All heavy atoms as a GROMACS GRO file, in nm:
protein
  579
    1MET      N    1  11.253  10.754  10.521
    1MET     CA    2  11.114  10.790  10.512
    1MET      C    3  11.099  10.938  10.544
    1MET      O    4  11.161  10.990  10.635
    1MET     CB    5  11.032  10.705  10.613
    1MET     CG    6  10.885  10.730  10.602
    1MET     SD    7  10.779  10.638  10.718
    1MET     CE    8  10.846  10.476  10.712
    2LYS      N    9  11.014  11.004  10.468
    2LYS     CA   10  10.995  11.148  10.484
    2LYS      C   11  10.917  11.177  10.613
    2LYS      O   12  10.816  11.115  10.641
    2LYS     CB   13  10.919  11.204  10.365
    2LYS     CG   14  10.904  11.353  10.368
    2LYS     CD   15  10.838  11.406  10.243
    2LYS     CE   16  10.820  11.556  10.254
    2LYS     NZ   17  10.747  11.611  10.143
    3LYS      N   18  10.968  11.272  10.691
    3LYS     CA   19  10.899  11.317  10.813
    3LYS      C   20  10.780  11.404  10.774
    3LYS      O   21  10.783  11.472  10.672
    3LYS     CB   22  10.994  11.397  10.901
    3LYS     CG   23  11.112  11.318  10.950
    3LYS     CD   24  11.093  11.276  11.089
    3LYS     CE   25  11.218  11.203  11.136
    3LYS     NZ   26  11.211  11.163  11.269
    4SER      N   27  10.680  11.404  10.857
    4SER     CA   28  10.561  11.483  10.831
    4SER      C   29  10.558  11.606  10.922
    4SER      O   30  10.548  11.594  11.044
    4SER     CB   31  10.436  11.399  10.855
    4SER     OG   32  10.320  11.479  10.850
    5LYS      N   33  10.566  11.724  10.860
    5LYS     CA   34  10.553  11.847  10.937
    5LYS      C   35  10.411  11.860  10.991
    5LYS      O   36  10.390  11.914  11.099
    5LYS     CB   37  10.587  11.968  10.850
    5LYS     CG   38  10.732  11.976  10.812
    5LYS     CD   39  10.758  12.097  10.726
    5LYS     CE   40  10.902  12.100  10.682
    5LYS     NZ   41  10.931  12.213  10.596
    6LEU      N   42  10.316  11.809  10.915
    6LEU     CA   43  10.176  11.814  10.956
    6LEU      C   44  10.154  11.738  11.086
    6LEU      O   45  10.089  11.788  11.177
    6LEU     CB   46  10.088  11.757  10.844
    6LEU     CG   47   9.938  11.758  10.864
    6LEU    CD1   48   9.886  11.900  10.885
    6LEU    CD2   49   9.868  11.695  10.745
    7LEU      N   50  10.211  11.619  11.096
    7LEU     CA   51  10.194  11.541  11.219
    7LEU      C   52  10.275  11.597  11.335
    7LEU      O   53  10.238  11.581  11.450
    7LEU     CB   54  10.232  11.395  11.195
    7LEU     CG   55  10.131  11.316  11.112
    7LEU    CD1   56  10.185  11.177  11.083
    7LEU    CD2   57   9.997  11.307  11.181
    8ALA      N   58  10.386  11.664  11.305
    8ALA     CA   59  10.469  11.721  11.411
    8ALA      C   60  10.395  11.832  11.485
    8ALA      O   61  10.405  11.844  11.606
    8ALA     CB   62  10.600  11.773  11.354
    9ASP      N   63  10.318  11.911  11.411
    9ASP     CA   64  10.241  12.020  11.472
    9ASP      C   65  10.122  12.050  11.383
    9ASP      O   66  10.125  12.139  11.299
    9ASP     CB   67  10.328  12.144  11.490
    9ASP     CG   68  10.258  12.254  11.570
    9ASP    OD1   69  10.137  12.243  11.595
    9ASP    OD2   70  10.326  12.351  11.606
   10VAL      N   71  10.017  11.972  11.401
   10VAL     CA   72   9.902  11.980  11.312
   10VAL      C   73   9.833  12.116  11.317
   10VAL      O   74   9.788  12.168  11.214
   10VAL     CB   75   9.803  11.863  11.337
   10VAL    CG1   76   9.731  11.877  11.468
   10VAL    CG2   77   9.705  11.849  11.224
   11ALA      N   78   9.826  12.178  11.432
   11ALA     CA   79   9.760  12.309  11.443
   11ALA      C   80   9.835  12.415  11.363
   11ALA      O   81   9.773  12.491  11.287
   11ALA     CB   82   9.747  12.351  11.589
   12THR      N   83   9.965  12.420  11.377
   12THR     CA   84  10.045  12.518  11.303
   12THR      C   85  10.037  12.491  11.153
   12THR      O   86  10.021  12.585  11.074
   12THR     CB   87  10.191  12.515  11.351
   12THR    OG1   88  10.193  12.550  11.490
   12THR    CG2   89  10.278  12.612  11.273
   13ALA      N   90  10.046  12.365  11.113
   13ALA     CA   91  10.038  12.330  10.971
   13ALA      C   92   9.901  12.366  10.914
   13ALA      O   93   9.890  12.417  10.802
   13ALA     CB   94  10.068  12.183  10.951
   14ARG      N   95   9.796  12.341  10.989
   14ARG     CA   96   9.661  12.374  10.943
   14ARG      C   97   9.647  12.525  10.925
   14ARG      O   98   9.597  12.572  10.823
   14ARG     CB   99   9.554  12.325  11.041
   14ARG     CG  100   9.414  12.366  10.994
   14ARG     CD  101   9.310  12.358  11.101
   14ARG     NE  102   9.338  12.417  11.228
   14ARG     CZ  103   9.323  12.547  11.258
   14ARG    NH1  104   9.286  12.635  11.167
   14ARG    NH2  105   9.347  12.590  11.380
   15LYS      N  106   9.693  12.601  11.023
   15LYS     CA  107   9.685  12.747  11.015
   15LYS      C  108   9.765  12.800  10.896
   15LYS      O  109   9.720  12.891  10.826
   15LYS     CB  110   9.733  12.810  11.145
   15LYS     CG  111   9.639  12.786  11.261
   15LYS     CD  112   9.698  12.836  11.392
   15LYS     CE  113   9.615  12.791  11.510
   15LYS     NZ  114   9.682  12.820  11.638
   16ALA      N  115   9.881  12.742  10.870
   16ALA     CA  116   9.965  12.784  10.758
   16ALA      C  117   9.895  12.756  10.624
   16ALA      O  118   9.917  12.827  10.526
   16ALA     CB  119  10.100  12.714  10.762
   17SER      N  120   9.810  12.654  10.622
   17SER     CA  121   9.737  12.621  10.499
   17SER      C  122   9.627  12.722  10.470
   17SER      O  123   9.576  12.727  10.359
   17SER     CB  124   9.677  12.480  10.509
   17SER     OG  125   9.560  12.480  10.589
   18GLY      N  126   9.589  12.799  10.573
   18GLY     CA  127   9.482  12.897  10.557
   18GLY      C  128   9.343  12.843  10.582
   18GLY      O  129   9.245  12.916  10.572
   19ASP      N  130   9.334  12.714  10.614
   19ASP     CA  131   9.203  12.652  10.642
   19ASP      C  132   9.164  12.672  10.788
   19ASP      O  133   9.249  12.665  10.877
   19ASP     CB  134   9.207  12.501  10.617
   19ASP     CG  135   9.210  12.465  10.470
   19ASP    OD1  136   9.176  12.551  10.386
   19ASP    OD2  137   9.247  12.350  10.439
   20ASN      N  138   9.034  12.694  10.812
   20ASN     CA  139   8.988  12.691  10.950
   20ASN      C  140   8.972  12.544  10.991
   20ASN      O  141   8.984  12.454  10.907
   20ASN     CB  142   8.858  12.772  10.968
   20ASN     CG  143   8.740  12.716  10.890
   20ASN    OD1  144   8.724  12.595  10.874
   20ASN    ND2  145   8.656  12.805  10.841
   21GLN      N  146   8.946  12.520  11.117
   21GLN     CA  147   8.938  12.382  11.165
   21GLN      C  148   8.830  12.303  11.093
   21GLN      O  149   8.851  12.188  11.056
   21GLN     CB  150   8.911  12.379  11.316
   21GLN     CG  151   9.031  12.414  11.399
   21GLN     CD  152   9.002  12.408  11.548
   21GLN    OE1  153   8.888  12.424  11.591
   21GLN    NE2  154   9.105  12.385  11.626
   22SER      N  155   8.715  12.363  11.072
   22SER     CA  156   8.605  12.291  11.009
   22SER      C  157   8.641  12.246  10.868
   22SER      O  158   8.622  12.129  10.832
   22SER     CB  159   8.480  12.378  11.007
   22SER     OG  160   8.372  12.307  10.954
   23VAL      N  161   8.693  12.335  10.788
   23VAL     CA  162   8.730  12.303  10.649
   23VAL      C  163   8.840  12.198  10.646
   23VAL      O  164   8.833  12.099  10.573
   23VAL     CB  165   8.773  12.430  10.573
   23VAL    CG1  166   8.836  12.397  10.439
   23VAL    CG2  167   8.655  12.524  10.555
   24PHE      N  168   8.943  12.218  10.727
   24PHE     CA  169   9.057  12.127  10.726
   24PHE      C  170   9.018  11.986  10.770
   24PHE      O  171   9.043  11.888  10.699
   24PHE     CB  172   9.169  12.180  10.817
   24PHE     CG  173   9.289  12.091  10.822
   24PHE    CD1  174   9.385  12.097  10.723
   24PHE    CD2  175   9.306  12.000  10.926
   24PHE    CE1  176   9.496  12.015  10.727
   24PHE    CE2  177   9.416  11.918  10.932
   24PHE     CZ  178   9.512  11.925  10.831
   25TRP      N  179   8.955  11.974  10.884
   25TRP     CA  180   8.928  11.842  10.940
   25TRP      C  181   8.819  11.766  10.865
   25TRP      O  182   8.822  11.644  10.858
   25TRP     CB  183   8.897  11.852  11.089
   25TRP     CG  184   9.021  11.884  11.167
   25TRP    CD1  185   9.054  12.003  11.225
   25TRP    CD2  186   9.130  11.796  11.191
   25TRP    NE1  187   9.178  11.994  11.283
   25TRP    CE2  188   9.227  11.867  11.264
   25TRP    CE3  189   9.157  11.664  11.158
   25TRP    CZ2  190   9.348  11.811  11.304
   25TRP    CZ3  191   9.278  11.607  11.199
   25TRP    CH2  192   9.371  11.681  11.271
   26THR      N  193   8.726  11.840  10.803
   26THR     CA  194   8.622  11.774  10.725
   26THR      C  195   8.682  11.696  10.609
   26THR      O  196   8.631  11.591  10.571
   26THR     CB  197   8.519  11.877  10.676
   26THR    OG1  198   8.458  11.938  10.790
   26THR    CG2  199   8.411  11.813  10.591
   27LYS      N  200   8.792  11.745  10.553
   27LYS     CA  201   8.860  11.673  10.444
   27LYS      C  202   8.893  11.530  10.485
   27LYS      O  203   8.896  11.440  10.402
   27LYS     CB  204   8.992  11.742  10.407
   27LYS     CG  205   8.982  11.875  10.346
   27LYS     CD  206   9.123  11.928  10.320
   27LYS     CE  207   9.124  12.076  10.300
   27LYS     NZ  208   9.260  12.128  10.277
   28PHE      N  209   8.922  11.512  10.613
   28PHE     CA  210   8.969  11.383  10.663
   28PHE      C  211   8.860  11.305  10.737
   28PHE      O  212   8.887  11.205  10.802
   28PHE     CB  213   9.090  11.404  10.756
   28PHE     CG  214   9.202  11.475  10.686
   28PHE    CD1  215   9.221  11.611  10.704
   28PHE    CD2  216   9.285  11.408  10.598
   28PHE    CE1  217   9.323  11.679  10.638
   28PHE    CE2  218   9.387  11.474  10.531
   28PHE     CZ  219   9.405  11.610  10.551
   29GLY      N  220   8.736  11.355  10.728
   29GLY     CA  221   8.625  11.285  10.792
   29GLY      C  222   8.619  11.307  10.942
   29GLY      O  223   8.563  11.225  11.015
   30VAL      N  224   8.676  11.416  10.989
   30VAL     CA  225   8.680  11.446  11.132
   30VAL      C  226   8.598  11.573  11.157
   30VAL      O  227   8.605  11.667  11.078
   30VAL     CB  228   8.827  11.468  11.179
   30VAL    CG1  229   8.834  11.508  11.324
   30VAL    CG2  230   8.909  11.343  11.153
   31THR      N  231   8.524  11.575  11.264
   31THR     CA  232   8.447  11.695  11.298
   31THR      C  233   8.541  11.806  11.346
   31THR      O  234   8.656  11.780  11.384
   31THR     CB  235   8.346  11.667  11.411
   31THR    OG1  236   8.419  11.631  11.530
   31THR    CG2  237   8.248  11.558  11.373
   32GLN      N  238   8.490  11.927  11.346
   32GLN     CA  239   8.570  12.040  11.394
   32GLN      C  240   8.610  12.019  11.538
   32GLN      O  241   8.724  12.043  11.577
   32GLN     CB  242   8.492  12.170  11.376
   32GLN     CG  243   8.562  12.295  11.429
   32GLN     CD  244   8.545  12.316  11.579
   32GLN    OE1  245   8.439  12.289  11.635
   32GLN    NE2  246   8.650  12.361  11.644
   33SER      N  247   8.516  11.971  11.620
   33SER     CA  248   8.547  11.952  11.762
   33SER      C  249   8.650  11.841  11.782
   33SER      O  250   8.739  11.852  11.868
   33SER     CB  251   8.420  11.925  11.844
   33SER     OG  252   8.356  11.808  11.800
   34GLY      N  253   8.642  11.736  11.702
   34GLY     CA  254   8.742  11.630  11.710
   34GLY      C  255   8.879  11.681  11.669
   34GLY      O  256   8.980  11.653  11.734
   35GLY      N  257   8.883  11.759  11.561
   35GLY     CA  258   9.009  11.817  11.517
   35GLY      C  259   9.069  11.909  11.621
   35GLY      O  260   9.190  11.910  11.643
   36SER      N  261   8.983  11.985  11.687
   36SER     CA  262   9.031  12.074  11.793
   36SER      C  263   9.097  11.994  11.905
   36SER      O  264   9.202  12.034  11.956
   36SER     CB  265   8.914  12.155  11.848
   36SER     OG  266   8.956  12.237  11.955
   37ARG      N  267   9.040  11.882  11.939
   37ARG     CA  268   9.100  11.796  12.044
   37ARG      C  269   9.236  11.743  11.999
   37ARG      O  270   9.331  11.740  12.077
   37ARG     CB  271   9.005  11.683  12.080
   37ARG     CG  272   8.887  11.728  12.163
   37ARG     CD  273   8.808  11.611  12.221
   37ARG     NE  274   8.736  11.536  12.120
   37ARG     CZ  275   8.614  11.565  12.074
   37ARG    NH1  276   8.550  11.670  12.120
   37ARG    NH2  277   8.556  11.490  11.983
   38TYR      N  278   9.246  11.702  11.871
   38TYR     CA  279   9.375  11.653  11.822
   38TYR      C  280   9.478  11.764  11.822
   38TYR      O  281   9.594  11.742  11.856
   38TYR     CB  282   9.362  11.594  11.682
   38TYR     CG  283   9.272  11.472  11.676
   38TYR    CD1  284   9.183  11.454  11.572
   38TYR    CD2  285   9.275  11.375  11.775
   38TYR    CE1  286   9.100  11.343  11.566
   38TYR    CE2  287   9.193  11.264  11.771
   38TYR     CZ  288   9.106  11.248  11.666
   38TYR     OH  289   9.024  11.139  11.660
   39GLU      N  290   9.436  11.884  11.785
   39GLU     CA  291   9.528  11.997  11.784
   39GLU      C  292   9.573  12.034  11.926
   39GLU      O  293   9.679  12.092  11.944
   39GLU     CB  294   9.464  12.118  11.716
   39GLU     CG  295   9.449  12.100  11.567
   39GLU     CD  296   9.393  12.222  11.497
   39GLU    OE1  297   9.393  12.333  11.555
   39GLU    OE2  298   9.349  12.208  11.380
   40SER      N  299   9.492  12.000  12.024
   40SER     CA  300   9.525  12.030  12.164
   40SER      C  301   9.610  11.922  12.228
   40SER      O  302   9.645  11.932  12.345
   40SER     CB  303   9.397  12.048  12.244
   40SER     OG  304   9.326  12.160  12.196
   41GLY      N  305   9.641  11.817  12.152
   41GLY     CA  306   9.730  11.714  12.205
   41GLY      C  307   9.671  11.578  12.227
   41GLY      O  308   9.743  11.486  12.266
   42ARG      N  309   9.543  11.563  12.204
   42ARG     CA  310   9.481  11.430  12.220
   42ARG      C  311   9.539  11.336  12.115
   42ARG      O  312   9.565  11.375  12.002
   42ARG     CB  313   9.331  11.440  12.203
   42ARG     CG  314   9.260  11.311  12.233
   42ARG     CD  315   9.111  11.332  12.226
   42ARG     NE  316   9.043  11.224  12.292
   42ARG     CZ  317   8.914  11.214  12.301
   42ARG    NH1  318   8.837  11.307  12.247
   42ARG    NH2  319   8.858  11.113  12.362
   43ASN      N  320   9.561  11.211  12.152
   43ASN     CA  321   9.617  11.113  12.059
   43ASN      C  322   9.522  11.087  11.944
   43ASN      O  323   9.402  11.069  11.963
   43ASN     CB  324   9.647  10.981  12.131
   43ASN     CG  325   9.769  10.989  12.217
   43ASN    OD1  326   9.858  11.071  12.192
   43ASN    ND2  327   9.776  10.907  12.319
   44MET      N  328   9.579  11.084  11.824
   44MET     CA  329   9.502  11.052  11.703
   44MET      C  330   9.506  10.902  11.679
   44MET      O  331   9.609  10.839  11.702
   44MET     CB  332   9.566  11.119  11.581
   44MET     CG  333   9.535  11.262  11.564
   44MET     SD  334   9.607  11.316  11.408
   44MET     CE  335   9.699  11.455  11.468
   45PRO      N  336   9.397  10.848  11.625
   45PRO     CA  337   9.401  10.707  11.586
   45PRO      C  338   9.503  10.686  11.473
   45PRO      O  339   9.524  10.775  11.389
   45PRO     CB  340   9.260  10.679  11.537
   45PRO     CG  341   9.178  10.800  11.565
   45PRO     CD  342   9.270  10.911  11.601
   46ALA      N  343   9.563  10.569  11.471
   46ALA     CA  344   9.665  10.538  11.371
   46ALA      C  345   9.614  10.558  11.227
   46ALA      O  346   9.688  10.614  11.145
   46ALA     CB  347   9.718  10.397  11.390
   47PRO      N  348   9.491  10.517  11.191
   47PRO     CA  349   9.447  10.539  11.053
   47PRO      C  350   9.443  10.688  11.015
   47PRO      O  351   9.476  10.723  10.901
   47PRO     CB  352   9.306  10.478  11.049
   47PRO     CG  353   9.308  10.375  11.158
   47PRO     CD  354   9.394  10.435  11.266
   48LEU      N  355   9.406  10.774  11.106
   48LEU     CA  356   9.405  10.918  11.079
   48LEU      C  357   9.548  10.969  11.062
   48LEU      O  358   9.576  11.049  10.972
   48LEU     CB  359   9.332  10.996  11.189
   48LEU     CG  360   9.329  11.148  11.173
   48LEU    CD1  361   9.265  11.188  11.039
   48LEU    CD2  362   9.255  11.212  11.289
   49LYS      N  363   9.639  10.923  11.145
   49LYS     CA  364   9.780  10.962  11.131
   49LYS      C  365   9.834  10.920  10.994
   49LYS      O  366   9.905  10.996  10.929
   49LYS     CB  367   9.866  10.898  11.240
   49LYS     CG  368   9.851  10.961  11.376
   49LYS     CD  369   9.945  10.891  11.472
   49LYS     CE  370   9.932  10.946  11.612
   49LYS     NZ  371  10.023  10.878  11.705
   50MET      N  372   9.798  10.799  10.951
   50MET     CA  373   9.843  10.752  10.820
   50MET      C  374   9.786  10.839  10.709
   50MET      O  375   9.857  10.876  10.615
   50MET     CB  376   9.803  10.606  10.798
   50MET     CG  377   9.885  10.509  10.879
   50MET     SD  378   9.849  10.338  10.835
   50MET     CE  379   9.724  10.300  10.956
   51LEU      N  380   9.658  10.874  10.719
   51LEU     CA  381   9.595  10.958  10.619
   51LEU      C  382   9.660  11.096  10.614
   51LEU      O  383   9.688  11.148  10.505
   51LEU     CB  384   9.445  10.970  10.650
   51LEU     CG  385   9.356  11.034  10.546
   51LEU    CD1  386   9.365  10.962  10.413
   51LEU    CD2  387   9.212  11.035  10.596
   52LEU      N  388   9.687  11.155  10.728
   52LEU     CA  389   9.753  11.285  10.733
   52LEU      C  390   9.895  11.277  10.676
   52LEU      O  391   9.940  11.367  10.605
   52LEU     CB  392   9.757  11.338  10.876
   52LEU     CG  393   9.622  11.383  10.932
   52LEU    CD1  394   9.633  11.409  11.082
   52LEU    CD2  395   9.570  11.505  10.860
   53TRP      N  396   9.966  11.168  10.703
   53TRP     CA  397  10.100  11.151  10.649
   53TRP      C  398  10.095  11.141  10.496
   53TRP      O  399  10.174  11.205  10.426
   53TRP     CB  400  10.168  11.027  10.709
   53TRP     CG  401  10.309  11.009  10.662
   53TRP    CD1  402  10.420  11.068  10.716
   53TRP    CD2  403  10.354  10.931  10.553
   53TRP    NE1  404  10.532  11.030  10.646
   53TRP    CE2  405  10.494  10.945  10.545
   53TRP    CE3  406  10.290  10.849  10.461
   53TRP    CZ2  407  10.570  10.881  10.448
   53TRP    CZ3  408  10.366  10.785  10.365
   53TRP    CH2  409  10.504  10.801  10.359
   54LEU      N  410  10.002  11.062  10.444
   54LEU     CA  411   9.986  11.049  10.300
   54LEU      C  412   9.955  11.185  10.236
   54LEU      O  413  10.009  11.220  10.130
   54LEU     CB  414   9.875  10.949  10.266
   54LEU     CG  415   9.906  10.803  10.295
   54LEU    CD1  416   9.779  10.719  10.287
   54LEU    CD2  417  10.012  10.750  10.200
   55TYR      N  418   9.872  11.262  10.301
   55TYR     CA  419   9.836  11.395  10.252
   55TYR      C  420   9.956  11.489  10.256
   55TYR      O  421   9.986  11.557  10.159
   55TYR     CB  422   9.720  11.450  10.336
   55TYR     CG  423   9.666  11.582  10.290
   55TYR    CD1  424   9.578  11.590  10.184
   55TYR    CD2  425   9.701  11.700  10.355
   55TYR    CE1  426   9.527  11.711  10.142
   55TYR    CE2  427   9.651  11.822  10.314
   55TYR     CZ  428   9.564  11.827  10.207
   55TYR     OH  429   9.513  11.949  10.166
   56ASP      N  430  10.025  11.488  10.366
   56ASP     CA  431  10.139  11.578  10.385
   56ASP      C  432  10.254  11.546  10.290
   56ASP      O  433  10.327  11.636  10.248
   56ASP     CB  434  10.188  11.572  10.530
   56ASP     CG  435  10.284  11.684  10.565
   56ASP    OD1  436  10.268  11.796  10.513
   56ASP    OD2  437  10.376  11.660  10.645
   57THR      N  438  10.271  11.421  10.255
   57THR     CA  439  10.381  11.381  10.167
   57THR      C  440  10.340  11.384  10.020
   57THR      O  441  10.419  11.343   9.934
   57THR     CB  442  10.436  11.242  10.205
   57THR    OG1  443  10.329  11.146  10.198
   57THR    CG2  444  10.497  11.244  10.344
   58GLY      N  445  10.219  11.430   9.991
   58GLY     CA  446  10.175  11.446   9.853
   58GLY      C  447  10.127  11.320   9.784
   58GLY      O  448  10.103  11.320   9.664
   59ARG      N  449  10.109  11.214   9.858
   59ARG     CA  450  10.062  11.090   9.797
   59ARG      C  451   9.912  11.092   9.769
   59ARG      O  452   9.864  11.019   9.684
   59ARG     CB  453  10.100  10.972   9.885
   59ARG     CG  454  10.249  10.943   9.876
   59ARG     CD  455  10.294  10.848   9.985
   59ARG     NE  456  10.430  10.804   9.966
   59ARG     CZ  457  10.537  10.869  10.007
   59ARG    NH1  458  10.523  10.985  10.066
   59ARG    NH2  459  10.658  10.821   9.988
   60ILE      N  460   9.840  11.177   9.843
   60ILE     CA  461   9.700  11.203   9.814
   60ILE      C  462   9.678  11.354   9.823
   60ILE      O  463   9.754  11.424   9.889
   60ILE     CB  464   9.603  11.128   9.910
   60ILE    CG1  465   9.629  11.165  10.056
   60ILE    CG2  466   9.608  10.978   9.889
   60ILE    CD1  467   9.526  11.110  10.151
   61ASP      N  468   9.574  11.401   9.757
   61ASP     CA  469   9.546  11.544   9.757
   61ASP      C  470   9.399  11.569   9.790
   61ASP      O  471   9.324  11.474   9.817
   61ASP     CB  472   9.584  11.607   9.623
   61ASP     CG  473   9.511  11.545   9.504
   61ASP    OD1  474   9.412  11.471   9.524
   61ASP    OD2  475   9.552  11.571   9.390
   62ASP      N  476   9.360  11.696   9.785
   62ASP     CA  477   9.222  11.732   9.819
   62ASP      C  478   9.121  11.660   9.730
   62ASP      O  479   9.017  11.616   9.777
   62ASP     CB  480   9.201  11.883   9.809
   62ASP     CG  481   9.272  11.960   9.919
   62ASP    OD1  482   9.301  11.901  10.025
   62ASP    OD2  483   9.298  12.079   9.900
   63LYS      N  484   9.151  11.648   9.601
   63LYS     CA  485   9.059  11.582   9.510
   63LYS      C  486   9.043  11.434   9.546
   63LYS      O  487   8.932  11.381   9.547
   63LYS     CB  488   9.106  11.595   9.365
   63LYS     CG  489   9.006  11.533   9.267
   63LYS     CD  490   9.051  11.544   9.125
   63LYS     CE  491   8.956  11.483   9.024
   63LYS     NZ  492   8.882  11.367   9.063
   64ALA      N  493   9.152  11.367   9.576
   64ALA     CA  494   9.144  11.226   9.614
   64ALA      C  495   9.063  11.209   9.742
   64ALA      O  496   8.983  11.115   9.752
   64ALA     CB  497   9.285  11.168   9.633
   65LEU      N  498   9.081  11.298   9.837
   65LEU     CA  499   9.003  11.290   9.961
   65LEU      C  500   8.855  11.312   9.933
   65LEU      O  501   8.769  11.239   9.985
   65LEU     CB  502   9.053  11.393  10.062
   65LEU     CG  503   9.189  11.366  10.125
   65LEU    CD1  504   9.238  11.488  10.202
   65LEU    CD2  505   9.183  11.244  10.214
   66ALA      N  506   8.823  11.411   9.849
   66ALA     CA  507   8.683  11.439   9.815
   66ALA      C  508   8.621  11.322   9.739
   66ALA      O  509   8.505  11.284   9.765
   66ALA     CB  510   8.673  11.567   9.733
   67ASP      N  511   8.696  11.263   9.647
   67ASP     CA  512   8.646  11.147   9.572
   67ASP      C  513   8.618  11.030   9.664
   67ASP      O  514   8.516  10.961   9.651
   67ASP     CB  515   8.746  11.105   9.464
   67ASP     CG  516   8.756  11.204   9.349
   67ASP    OD1  517   8.670  11.294   9.339
   67ASP    OD2  518   8.852  11.190   9.269
   68ALA      N  519   8.707  11.005   9.758
   68ALA     CA  520   8.689  10.895   9.853
   68ALA      C  521   8.567  10.919   9.940
   68ALA      O  522   8.488  10.828   9.966
   68ALA     CB  523   8.814  10.877   9.939
   69LYS      N  524   8.549  11.043   9.983
   69LYS     CA  525   8.436  11.078  10.067
   69LYS      C  526   8.304  11.053   9.992
   69LYS      O  527   8.209  10.996  10.046
   69LYS     CB  528   8.447  11.224  10.110
   69LYS     CG  529   8.362  11.264  10.225
   69LYS     CD  530   8.401  11.402  10.270
   69LYS     CE  531   8.321  11.445  10.388
   69LYS     NZ  532   8.352  11.578  10.433
   70LYS      N  533   8.298  11.093   9.865
   70LYS     CA  534   8.179  11.071   9.782
   70LYS      C  535   8.152  10.922   9.764
   70LYS      O  536   8.038  10.878   9.773
   70LYS     CB  537   8.195  11.139   9.646
   70LYS     CG  538   8.181  11.288   9.650
   70LYS     CD  539   8.203  11.346   9.511
   70LYS     CE  540   8.218  11.495   9.517
   70LYS     NZ  541   8.256  11.551   9.386
   71ALA      N  542   8.258  10.847   9.735
   71ALA     CA  543   8.242  10.704   9.712
   71ALA      C  544   8.189  10.633   9.837
   71ALA      O  545   8.103  10.546   9.829
   71ALA     CB  546   8.375  10.642   9.668
   72LEU      N  547   8.239  10.673   9.952
   72LEU     CA  548   8.196  10.611  10.077
   72LEU      C  549   8.054  10.651  10.114
   72LEU      O  550   7.982  10.575  10.177
   72LEU     CB  551   8.293  10.643  10.189
   72LEU     CG  552   8.432  10.583  10.173
   72LEU    CD1  553   8.526  10.637  10.280
   72LEU    CD2  554   8.426  10.432  10.178
   73ALA      N  555   8.012  10.771  10.076
   73ALA     CA  556   7.878  10.817  10.106
   73ALA      C  557   7.772  10.741  10.028
   73ALA      O  558   7.658  10.730  10.072
   73ALA     CB  559   7.866  10.966  10.076
   74ARG      N  560   7.809  10.684   9.915
   74ARG     CA  561   7.715  10.609   9.831
   74ARG      C  562   7.683  10.472   9.888
   74ARG      O  563   7.588  10.411   9.849
   74ARG     CB  564   7.772  10.594   9.692
   74ARG     CG  565   7.777  10.722   9.616
   74ARG     CD  566   7.823  10.697   9.474
   74ARG     NE  567   7.890  10.818   9.429
   74ARG     CZ  568   7.997  10.821   9.355
   74ARG    NH1  569   8.053  10.709   9.314
   74ARG    NH2  570   8.052  10.934   9.320
   75LYS      N  571   7.766  10.423   9.976
   75LYS     CA  572   7.748  10.286  10.026
   75LYS      C  573   7.652  10.281  10.141
   75LYS      O  574   7.623  10.363  10.212
   75LYS     CB  575   7.883  10.228  10.066
   75LYS     CG  576   7.969  10.209   9.946
   75LYS     CD  577   8.096  10.137   9.981
   75LYS     CE  578   8.174  10.114   9.853
   75LYS     NZ  579   8.269  10.015   9.860
   0.00000   0.00000   0.00000
């Protein structure tokens, strides 16, 4: 199974992507303040870890995340 660099050090990976906390974490349905706590070492819920792993391994992309967010907002 492929290791996730994103999960190993989410703050460094986010910074390398060029996204600020607000832009990055909003993709995953997390507030900037929540993302900041995760970057500081707070434990992430398993579903968020799975989502980040899927994103990091290329199984989902920004468009898929945006589409899911739109679909969920309609309900």
